[in-house]
C-alpha positions as a Markdown table, in Angstrom:
| # | Residue | x | y | z |
|---|---|---|---|---|
| 1 | Met | 8.0 | 55.5 | -31.4 |
| 2 | Thr | 9.9 | 53.9 | -34.2 |
| 3 | Thr | 10.5 | 55.7 | -37.5 |
| 4 | Leu | 10.9 | 53.7 | -40.7 |
| 5 | Met | 11.3 | 54.6 | -44.3 |
| 6 | Ala | 8.5 | 53.6 | -46.6 |
| 7 | Ser | 10.7 | 51.1 | -48.4 |
| 8 | Asp | 11.7 | 49.4 | -45.1 |
| 9 | Phe | 8.0 | 49.3 | -44.1 |
| 10 | Lys | 7.0 | 47.7 | -47.4 |
| 11 | Ala | 9.7 | 45.0 | -47.1 |
| 12 | Arg | 8.7 | 44.1 | -43.5 |
| 13 | Cys | 5.1 | 45.1 | -43.3 |
| 14 | Leu | 3.6 | 42.0 | -41.7 |
| 15 | Ala | 6.4 | 41.7 | -39.1 |
| 16 | Ile | 6.0 | 45.4 | -38.2 |
| 17 | Ile | 2.2 | 45.1 | -37.9 |
| 18 | Glu | 2.7 | 42.1 | -35.6 |
| 19 | Lys | 5.1 | 44.1 | -33.5 |
| 20 | Val | 2.8 | 47.0 | -33.2 |
| 21 | His | -0.1 | 44.6 | -32.2 |
| 22 | Ser | 1.9 | 42.7 | -29.6 |
| 23 | Asn | 4.0 | 45.5 | -28.0 |
| 24 | Gly | 1.6 | 48.4 | -28.6 |
| 25 | Glu | 4.5 | 50.4 | -30.1 |
| 26 | Thr | 3.7 | 53.2 | -32.6 |
| 27 | Val | 5.5 | 53.2 | -35.9 |
| 28 | Leu | 5.9 | 56.3 | -38.1 |
| 29 | Val | 6.5 | 55.7 | -41.8 |
| 30 | Thr | 8.3 | 58.4 | -43.8 |
| 31 | Arg | 9.2 | 59.1 | -47.4 |
| 32 | Arg | 12.2 | 61.3 | -48.1 |
| 33 | Gly | 12.2 | 62.3 | -44.4 |
| 34 | Lys | 8.5 | 63.5 | -44.4 |
| 35 | Pro | 5.9 | 61.7 | -42.3 |
| 36 | Leu | 3.4 | 59.7 | -44.3 |
| 37 | Val | 1.4 | 57.6 | -41.9 |
| 38 | Arg | 1.5 | 56.5 | -38.3 |
| 39 | Val | 0.7 | 52.8 | -37.5 |
| 40 | Leu | -1.0 | 52.4 | -34.2 |
| 41 | Pro | -2.4 | 49.4 | -32.3 |
| 42 | Ala | -6.1 | 49.0 | -32.7 |
| 43 | Thr | -8.1 | 49.5 | -29.5 |
| 44 | Glu | -11.5 | 48.1 | -28.7 |
| 45 | Cys | -14.0 | 50.9 | -28.6 |
| 46 | Pro | -16.9 | 50.4 | -26.2 |
| 47 | Ala | -20.3 | 50.2 | -27.9 |
| 48 | Arg | -22.0 | 53.5 | -27.5 |
| 49 | Ser | -25.7 | 53.1 | -26.6 |
| 50 | Arg | -28.0 | 55.2 | -28.7 |
| 51 | Lys | -30.8 | 56.9 | -26.9 |
| 52 | Leu | -34.0 | 56.5 | -29.0 |
| 53 | Gly | -36.1 | 59.6 | -29.4 |
| 54 | Thr | -33.3 | 62.0 | -28.9 |
| 55 | Leu | -34.1 | 64.0 | -32.0 |
| 56 | Thr | -37.9 | 63.8 | -31.6 |
| 57 | Gly | -39.5 | 67.0 | -32.8 |
| 58 | Glu | -36.3 | 68.3 | -34.5 |
| 59 | Ala | -37.5 | 67.9 | -38.0 |
| 60 | Thr | -40.8 | 68.3 | -39.8 |
| 61 | Ala | -42.0 | 67.0 | -43.2 |
| 62 | Lys | -43.7 | 69.7 | -45.3 |
| 63 | Gly | -45.9 | 68.4 | -48.1 |
| 64 | Asp | -45.6 | 65.0 | -49.8 |
| 65 | Ile | -42.1 | 63.7 | -49.5 |
| 66 | Val | -42.7 | 60.8 | -51.9 |
| 67 | His | -44.3 | 62.7 | -54.8 |
| 68 | Ala | -42.5 | 66.0 | -55.1 |
| 69 | Gly | -44.8 | 67.5 | -57.9 |
| 70 | Phe | -42.2 | 67.7 | -60.6 |
| 71 | Glu | -44.3 | 65.7 | -63.1 |
| 72 | His | -45.0 | 68.7 | -65.3 |
| 73 | Glu | -41.3 | 69.5 | -65.7 |
| 74 | Trp | -40.1 | 66.0 | -66.7 |
| 75 | Glu | -41.3 | 64.4 | -69.9 |
| 76 | Ser | -39.8 | 61.0 | -68.9 |
| 77 | Ile | -42.1 | 60.8 | -65.9 |
| 78 | Lys | -45.3 | 61.0 | -68.0 |
């Protein structure tokens, strides 16, 4: 892992990003010796399939979810 000061990273940002992409090398960017960010190569995440109906029966609607019954409390609704 390469460590760079924030000023060096700012000056050579595009070249560093290209190096991380091509070599897969991680770069740690620091300010005054303290770590700020870590630049990692992006990896393709496999698409997760979602199982339909997994949460069936987990929630119930009680009453009217469209008209909540607050008309008597708000003058602007009338």
